[in-house]
C-alpha positions in Angstrom: 102.9 127.2 131.9 100.2 127.7 129.1 103.0 129.2 126.6 105.2 126.1 127.5 102.6 123.8 126.4 101.9 125.6 123.3 105.4 125.5 122.2 105.7 122.0 123.1 102.5 121.0 121.2 103.7 122.8 117.9 107.2 121.3 118.0 105.9 117.8 118.7 104.6 116.4 115.7 103.5 113.5 117.3 101.1 115.6 119.4 99.7 117.0 116.2 98.8 113.6 115.0 97.0 112.7 118.4 94.1 114.9 117.5 92.3 113.7 114.3 88.7 114.7 113.6 86.0 112.3 112.6 84.4 113.5 109.6 80.6 112.9 109.2 78.6 113.6 106.2 75.4 115.8 106.7 73.5 112.6 107.4 75.7 112.1 110.4 77.3 109.1 108.9 81.1 108.8 108.4 82.0 109.6 104.8 83.8 106.1 105.0 84.4 103.5 107.7 87.5 101.8 105.9 89.7 103.7 106.0 87.8 105.9 108.7 87.1 109.4 107.4 89.4 111.5 109.6 90.9 114.9 109.1 94.2 116.2 110.7 93.1 118.8 113.5 94.4 121.8 111.3 91.7 120.7 108.4 89.0 120.5 111.0 89.7 123.7 112.4 90.3 125.4 109.0 86.7 123.9 108.0 85.1 125.1 111.0 86.7 128.8 110.5 85.2 128.7 107.1 81.8 127.7 108.2 81.9 124.4 106.2 81.3 122.0 109.1 79.4 122.2 112.4 81.5 120.7 115.4 79.6 118.3 117.6 82.6 117.1 119.8 85.6 118.5 120.8 89.1 117.5 122.6 90.2 119.3 125.7 93.3 120.7 123.9 93.1 124.3 122.9 94.8 125.9 120.0 95.4 129.6 119.9 96.0 132.4 117.3 96.7 136.0 118.5 93.0 136.8 118.1 91.3 133.4 118.6 91.0 130.4 121.0 89.5 127.2 119.8 89.0 123.7 121.3 90.3 121.2 118.7 87.3 119.5 117.1 87.0 115.8 117.5 83.9 115.4 115.4 82.8 117.5 112.7 79.6 117.3 110.4 79.7 118.5 106.8 77.0 121.1 106.3 76.5 120.1 102.6 75.8 116.4 102.1 78.4 114.5 99.8 76.4 111.8 97.8 78.3 108.6 98.2 79.6 107.1 95.2 77.8 104.1 93.8 80.6 102.9 91.5 83.3 101.0 93.3 87.0 101.6 92.1 88.8 98.7 91.3 91.9 99.0 93.4 94.1 96.6 95.5 92.7 98.1 98.7 89.0 97.6 97.7 89.8 94.1 96.4 91.4 93.0 99.7 88.4 94.8 101.6 86.0 92.8 99.5 87.9 89.6 100.3 88.1 90.7 104.1 92.0 90.7 103.9 92.2 86.9 103.9 93.5 84.5 101.3 90.5 83.2 99.1 92.3 79.8 98.8 93.4 79.0 102.5 91.9 81.7 104.4 95.0 82.9 106.0 95.5 86.6 106.9 98.9 88.3 106.5 100.9 89.3 103.6 98.6 89.3 100.8 98.9 89.8 97.0 96.2 89.2 94.3 95.8 86.3 92.0 94.2 85.9 88.6 91.7 83.0 89.0 92.0 82.4 85.1 95.6 83.0 84.6 96.5 85.7 82.1 98.6 83.3 80.2 95.1 81.6 79.6 93.5 84.7 78.6 92.1 85.8 82.1 91.6 89.5 82.6 92.3 91.8 85.5 88.8 92.3 86.8 86.6 92.0 89.8 85.4 88.7 88.5 88.9 87.1 88.0 91.1 88.6 90.7 91.2 87.5 94.3 93.3 88.2 97.4 95.8 85.2 97.9 98.9 84.7 100.3 102.2 84.3 98.7 102.4 80.6 99.3 98.9 80.0 97.7 99.8 82.3 94.6 103.0 80.4 94.0 101.5 77.1 94.4 98.8 77.9 91.9 101.2 79.9 89.4 99.8 79.9 86.0 97.5 76.7 86.4 93.8 76.6 86.6 92.3 75.9 89.8 91.6 72.3 88.6 95.0 71.9 87.5 96.7 73.3 90.8 94.0 71.3 93.0 92.6 74.3 94.6 89.4 75.9 95.2 88.0 79.4 96.1 86.3 80.1 99.5 83.8 82.2 97.3 83.5 83.2 93.8 84.8 86.6 92.8 82.6 89.3 92.0 82.1 93.0 91.8 81.1 94.5 95.2 78.6 97.2 95.6 79.4 100.5 97.4 77.2 99.8 100.4 78.6 96.2 100.8 82.2 97.8 100.8 81.2 100.2 103.6 79.6 97.4 105.6 82.7 95.4 105.3 84.7 98.3 106.4 83.0 98.5 109.8 84.6 94.9 110.6 88.0 96.8 110.5 88.1 99.6 113.0 91.4 101.7 113.0 93.8 101.0 116.0 92.6 104.2 117.8 89.1 105.3 118.3 88.6 108.3 120.5 85.6 108.0 122.9 83.8 110.9 121.3 83.7 109.1 117.9 81.8 105.9 119.2 78.3 107.4 119.2 78.7 108.1 115.6 80.4 105.2 114.1 77.8 102.5 114.6 74.5 104.2 115.2 73.4 102.9 111.9 74.3 99.4 112.3 71.6 96.8 112.5 70.8 95.8 116.0 70.8 92.1 117.0 67.6 90.6 118.4 
């Protein structure tokens, strides 16, 4: 029976994806909230074997080599602290996260693109302060017009976010799957409501 399970587990790629490990920094905070810092189970096992992480929670599933058996880690903590970046990269993903994945003109959520507030045709540059998330209908409606000419207004002015601000925004968007063993480590540093 045990050998059959092992063969099935190795042959079923979906089964391999079912056991990601939550990766925590040495201060027991996730390296990132969105996307959530996860490793495939193979990386977690390798890091544990190389003594780079401490295992703080495990799945019930066991993997075996000829000489070793190990329960698959579900939560690992880095032994060395990784200093979080203070500079926020200007990427499409970070822009959408800053704008909380909603159009900055109408507030809709869905297929998003980005829009230059001051159009490039009018000298607008691609920067944190001039680009916002926009749905396709609003982006088409505005086109290369100014906000005044298009009769549109922004929900909030665009600006460069701080790294901590983006981390906090990421907490609002948990992944589709959260393993029970992760819950104690994801929101322990969140501010409590009175």
